[in-house]
N, C-alpha and C positions, 0 to 999 in steps of 0.2 A: 522557626529554627531552620537554618540553612546547613545541609548535610554536604560534606565534601569527602570524597575517598578516592583512592587509586587502586586499581585492580593489579595484582601481581600475576602476570601472564607467563605461563610455561611456553616452551618453544612449539610453534605451530607444527601440526602433523597432517598427513593426508589420510582420510578414512575412506577406504575403498569398499565396494560391495563385498559381503561376507562370502559369497561363492562366485565362481565364473559367470560372466554374463557375455551376451553377444557383442562382437566388435563389428559395427555397421555404421553407416552414415543415415541419419534421419533428417529429412528436410523439415525446416520450420514452416508454419503457415504464413500467409501474407499479413495477417493480424499480428503474429509474433514479431515479424520482421520489420515492422515500422521502426523508423529511426527514433521516433518519440518514446519508444519502449526500450531503446538500447542503452540501458543503465542498470545499476544495481540499487534496489530499494532495501530499506533497513527496517527491522522490528525487533521487539523484545517480548519475551513471555516469562512471567514470574510464577514460582511455585513455592508454597510454604509447607513445612512439615506438619503432618497431620497429629502426631503424638498420640496415636491410638495403639493400644496394646495388642488389638487384634488385627492390625494391618498385615496383609500377606507379604511375605518376602519378595524381593524383586526377582523377576525371571532370569536376568542376566547376572553374571559374576560382578562383584564390585561392592557387596554388602550394603553398607548405608551410604555409599558414595554415589551422588547423582552423575558425577562425570563419567564413571565407568559404565553406569546403566545406560546413559544417553548415547555414549560412543557406540557401545555394542548394538543398541537397538537401531541406531542410524545406519550402521554397516549392514545390518539385516534388511532395513527398509530399502537401501539402495539396490538390493538385488531385484526388486520389482520396479523401482524408479531409476533403472540403471542408466538412462540418458543423462541424468542430473550429475553423474559421476564422470561425464565425458567433458568435451571442449567444443566451443563453437568455432566454426571455420566459415569464411566468406568465399563463396564461389567467384571465380574471375568474371568480371562484368560481360565479357564477350560471350562465353559459353553459358553462364548461369545468372546473367544480369545482376550480379552483385548480391544474390540471395544468400541467406544464411542457413547452414546445416549444422547439426550436431553430430560430431564424431564420438561414438560410444567407445571410448578408450578405457574405461574403468580406472582411470588415474585416481579418481576420488575427489572428495570435497574437503576444503580446509577446516581443520578442527582445532580449537585452542582451549586448553584448561586453564582456569584463573580462580583466584581467591580474592575476596574483598572484606576488609576488616570493619564491616558495618552490619547491623542487624536489618533483616528485611522490613520489619515494621518501622524502622526509622526512615525509610524511604517515602512512607505515606504519612509521617508525622502522626501516627496513631489513627489516622482515617482510612477508609478503603482506598486501595492503591489505584492511582490514575495518574495520567499525564498532567504536567510535565514530570519526567523522572529525573532525580538529581543525578548528575554526573553520568548520563546515559551513555556517553561516548566511551566510558570505561567499561561498559558491559557489552560492547561490540568489538569485533576485531579491529585492530589499529588501521589508521589510514595508510601507513607505510606498507601494511600487509595486503590490503585491498587494492591499493593503487588507485588510479583514475576511475572514478565511479561510473563514467560514461564510455568506458572501454570494456567491451565484452569478449571480443574475439581472442581466442587462445588462452583464456584465463579459467580457473576453477569457476563453477557456476554457483556455488554455495560457500560462503565463509561463516562458520559458526564458532561462537565462544559460549561455553557453559561456565558460569561464575558461581562459586559457593559463597554464601554469606556466613557471617560470624556464627559459631556454635553449630554449624550445619543445620540451622534452623530453616533454611530455604536456599534456592538457587535461581538463576536466570539463564534462559537460553536467549542469546543475542545473535542476530544473523543478518547477513546481507544476501540476497538472492538475485540472480540475473533475471531481469524482467523480460528479456527476449525469449526465454524458454518456458516461463510460467508467470502467472499472476498471483496475487495475494491469496486468492481462493485455492489455487493449486498448491502454493506452499503451505497453506493450512492443512490440506489433504495429506501432505508428506509429513508434517508434524503430528497430525492425528495418528497416522500409521505408526510413527515412532513411539508415541505414547501408548498405543494399543500393545504394540510388541513388548514394550517395557513392563507393562502389567500383566501380560500373558493372555490378552484376549485373542491374539492371532499368533500362529506359529511361523509366520514368514513364507510358508508355502501356499496357504489357503486363505488369503485376505478376503474379508466379506465383499469389499469394494475394491477389486484390484485396479491399479492405475492404468489408464488407457492412453496411448500416444494419439493414434488416428488423426494427425494434423491434415492428412489428405482429404478429410471430410470438409474442410474449410478451403479447399482449392476451387478455383475457377473451373466450371465444367469444360472439358477439352472440345466438346462438340461445337461451341461457339467459336467462330473464326476470330471475333474480336469482342472484348467485354462490352456488355451493355450497361450503361450508367442510368439508373433511374433515381428518382427521389433526389435530384441534384441539390435542391435547396435544403435537403435534409443531411447534407455531409459538410456543413460550413466549418467544422472543426479544422479542416485541412487547408482552408483559404485565408488569405490575408483580409484584414478589415481595412476599409479606406481610412486615410488619415485625414483629419480635418485641416483646413488651412491654418487654423490657430494652433495646431498641435505639432510638437516636436516628436522625437522618439519616446516611446514609453519609458518613463522614469524607473520603473521596476527593473528593466533590463540594461539601463545605462549606469545604474549605481553599483559601484564596486561591492562585491560580496561581503567584504569585512564591514562595510557600512550598513548592512542589512540587519534587522532585528526580528527575532522570532519570539512570539508570546503566545500564551494559551488563554483562552477565555471560557470560563465556566458559566454555563447558562442553566440555572436550576429552575425549580417551580415558580420562584417569585419573579425572575427575569422573563420566563416564558409567558406568565400571566400578563405582564406589562406590555409585551409584544402582541399577544393574542387579542388584546383589547381593541386592536386596530386593523385586524385581518379576519377573512371568513373562518368560521369555526371548523370547516372541513380540512383546512390546511394541515399537512402533517408536520411533525416536529422537524424533520429534515428540511422540508420546503421552507418552513418559517425561518430557520436558522440560516439557510443558504441565501435566502432573499435579503435578510437583514445584513448579513455580512458583505455581500456583493454590493449592496447600497452604500454602506458605510465605508467600504474600501474605495469606491470610486470617488466619494466625497473626499476622503482623506488624501488621495493621490492628486487632487485638483485637476482632473481631467478637463479639457475644454468642453462646453456645453454641447457642441456639435459632434464631438468625437464619439463614434459608436463603440461600445464596450461589450463584452461578453461574460457570461459564466458558463464554464464547461464542467459538466458533472461526468466523472468517469464511472459509468454503470456497467455491471456485469449482465450479459445476456444468458447466463446459466439457467435462470429459472423463468425468464420471460420469452425466450426465443420459441416461436411456434414451429419448430422444425419437425418435418416428416421425413424419416423417422427421427425421434429425438437423438441427440448425442448420447453415447454410452455414459452410464454412470461411471465415475472414475476418470473422466477426461480431465486433465490437468493442464491443457494449453490455455493461452490468453483468450479470453472472450470479452474483452472490454470494448464497450461502444460509448463513444463521446456524445452526450447529449448537451445541446447548446441553446441557451437563451440570449437574446441580443436586444439592445436599446441604445439610444444616446445617453451620454452621461447627464445631459440636462434633464431628460425625461426620467431617467432612474432616480436622480437625487431630488428632484423638485416635486414629483408626484408622491402620494402617500405610500407607505410600506405595502399596503394591500396590492398596489399595481405592481410592485417588484415580485410579490408573492405569486400573482397571477402570471407574470412572465415565466417564472420558474416552473409553475405548474404546467403551462402549455408546452414546455419543452419535451414532455413525455410523449411517446409514440409507441405503437404497437411493433415489437421486434418480431416481425413476420419473416417467413422464408423469403419473401420478395425483397424486404428491406435488407436482410442480411446478404442476399445474393448481390443487390445492388452495391452494398458496401464492399464486398469482396471484389466485385468487378473493378470498382473504383480504385482500390488498393492496388490490384494487379496491374492496372493501366498506369498508375503513377510510380510504380516501383516500390520504393521504401519511403514514403512520405513523413514528414514531421507534422505533429500538431502545430497549429499556428497560436503562439501564446502571447502575442503582442496585445495589450489592452484587454487581457483575458484573466479572469479569477477562476482558478482550477480547484475543484473540491472533489475529494475522494471519500466515500463512506466506508470507513474502516471498522466501524462498530460490529462487534460480535464475531469477528473472524476466528478468534482463538478460544471461544467459550466452550467448544466441544472437546478441548483437549483433556479436561477432567483430572484423572489421577495418574501419577507416575510413581510406581513403587509406593514409598511411604510419603509422598508429596502430593499436593493438590494444587490446581491452578489458582493464582491469586490476582491475576490481571495481566495486562499488556496489550500491544498493538503496534501498528506502524508508527514510525517516527521520522520526522524530517532530518534528524541529526545523521551524518554520515552518508547522505545521499548525494547524487549528482545535483548540480546547481538548479536545473529546471524543476526536478522532483522536490527539492527542499523548499521550493516556494509554492508547492501545493499546500492547500488547506486540508488537513485530515480530521474527519468528523469522527468522534468517538462517544461513546456513552459509558458513564461510570456512576457509582453510588457515592452520595455525599451525606454527611451529617447523619441523620436517623434513618439511613437506608433509602433516602429519596434518590431518584435518578436525575442526573444532569447531562446536558450536552457539553462536550468539551472539544473545542476546535482550535487548531493552531493557525497562526497567521504571521507571514513573513513580509516585512515592508522596509523601506528606507526609514532610518530612525526618525526624521521630522514627520514623515507621514503616519508613523505608528503613534506619535503623541496625538495627532489629530483623530486617528482612527479610535483610540481609546475614549476620547471625548464623544465622538459619534455613537459608538455602541453603547456608551453610558447613558447618553440622552435617549437612544432607542429602547433600551431595555431597563433603564433605571437601575444599573448594576455597576459595582465598582470591583468586580472580581477578576480582572485582568491579571494574569501571573506571568512573569518572565520565565522563559524556558531556561533550564540550568545548562 
């Protein structure tokens, strides 16, 4: 059953911090300022009505209206997260090297109230809610409102839409966030604070884990006259790959966007067992899925055998950085570290899947103080570099980001996560790795894939042969 609906959106408004906040300029870190993060990412979070007679009333006014509750809680949260209510400025290249700062203007974030004449349970067809979400673009602020998703200077840093479903049985928080000022984990921290405020766990003045800016902790130490670049071979994400004599430009980036196709692939216990039969038992689910998709993608795109290809995993250093002292709890800046595995297309596609798994496993390294200093030095020396995405499969593990949101008033989280819809072209071609429940509570890996239409047909055949599955689903 295919679901179609249109959201009835009200006029957009600006939600400012509930109380006065400092007017100041805060510099972004060199990790924040990379041009590869200069974009708006998009995500959705779903909540269903708990229908419990003992449910406590919401803290904020609005009665049984989730829009009013979220709007008020967001305004309260922005008192602590006040830089998110400001605007990014770019310093002149001569004086500031083109670096980015946020001017804390308290102008606010964009907020849109909407209604959809569809029941929440219809979006999951009676199954646990997971991607792809029907008409997900209707649950996000319109493209006309957000504008170019890879332009961040001078714009609101968050665009949020709260959509009620039929009979007030649930709602969705759909949002775009500026990646230059925070990553998905930082945005999850803001949403967690909104949810805590909405249910009365915090009073806005004494948050358990208050947000911490402290981007200066990621600055290159001033005592060094010039940055020291170590681990040069371990920073390949910013360097171009050599082009084989038989290769032209990467077809992924020469294909017009309207000729690209996005699909989701559900890999459950049966498919996992089929793939695990050919790889070491110690491989994690993420390593197995990433290796299989990388291999099948390279084969589907028909890259020349001598062409070197990469998989780039966007990993967070939040829990693995051996920093002394550790970053403060509540830090919500970007802490993404690109980890890269590399091979020729011929090696990747002709060798067994176990070889691709081993390449992915070897990409892991210890995120030590020395490594992070080296990365920060490299970013400072190069200014605001791009990730090099030619011949590269990019995957981001988005699983579990919103699982801590819990309860909001009379509603409880029902699912959600990052979505390639509504993002800048580069980000829309990333593969987002999620986990969701299927059937009788079994867990499946769900991964998006964006390819030129002919390559997508070949990819379906490749992944079917690899996992003995025919569960590829088109994105709505």
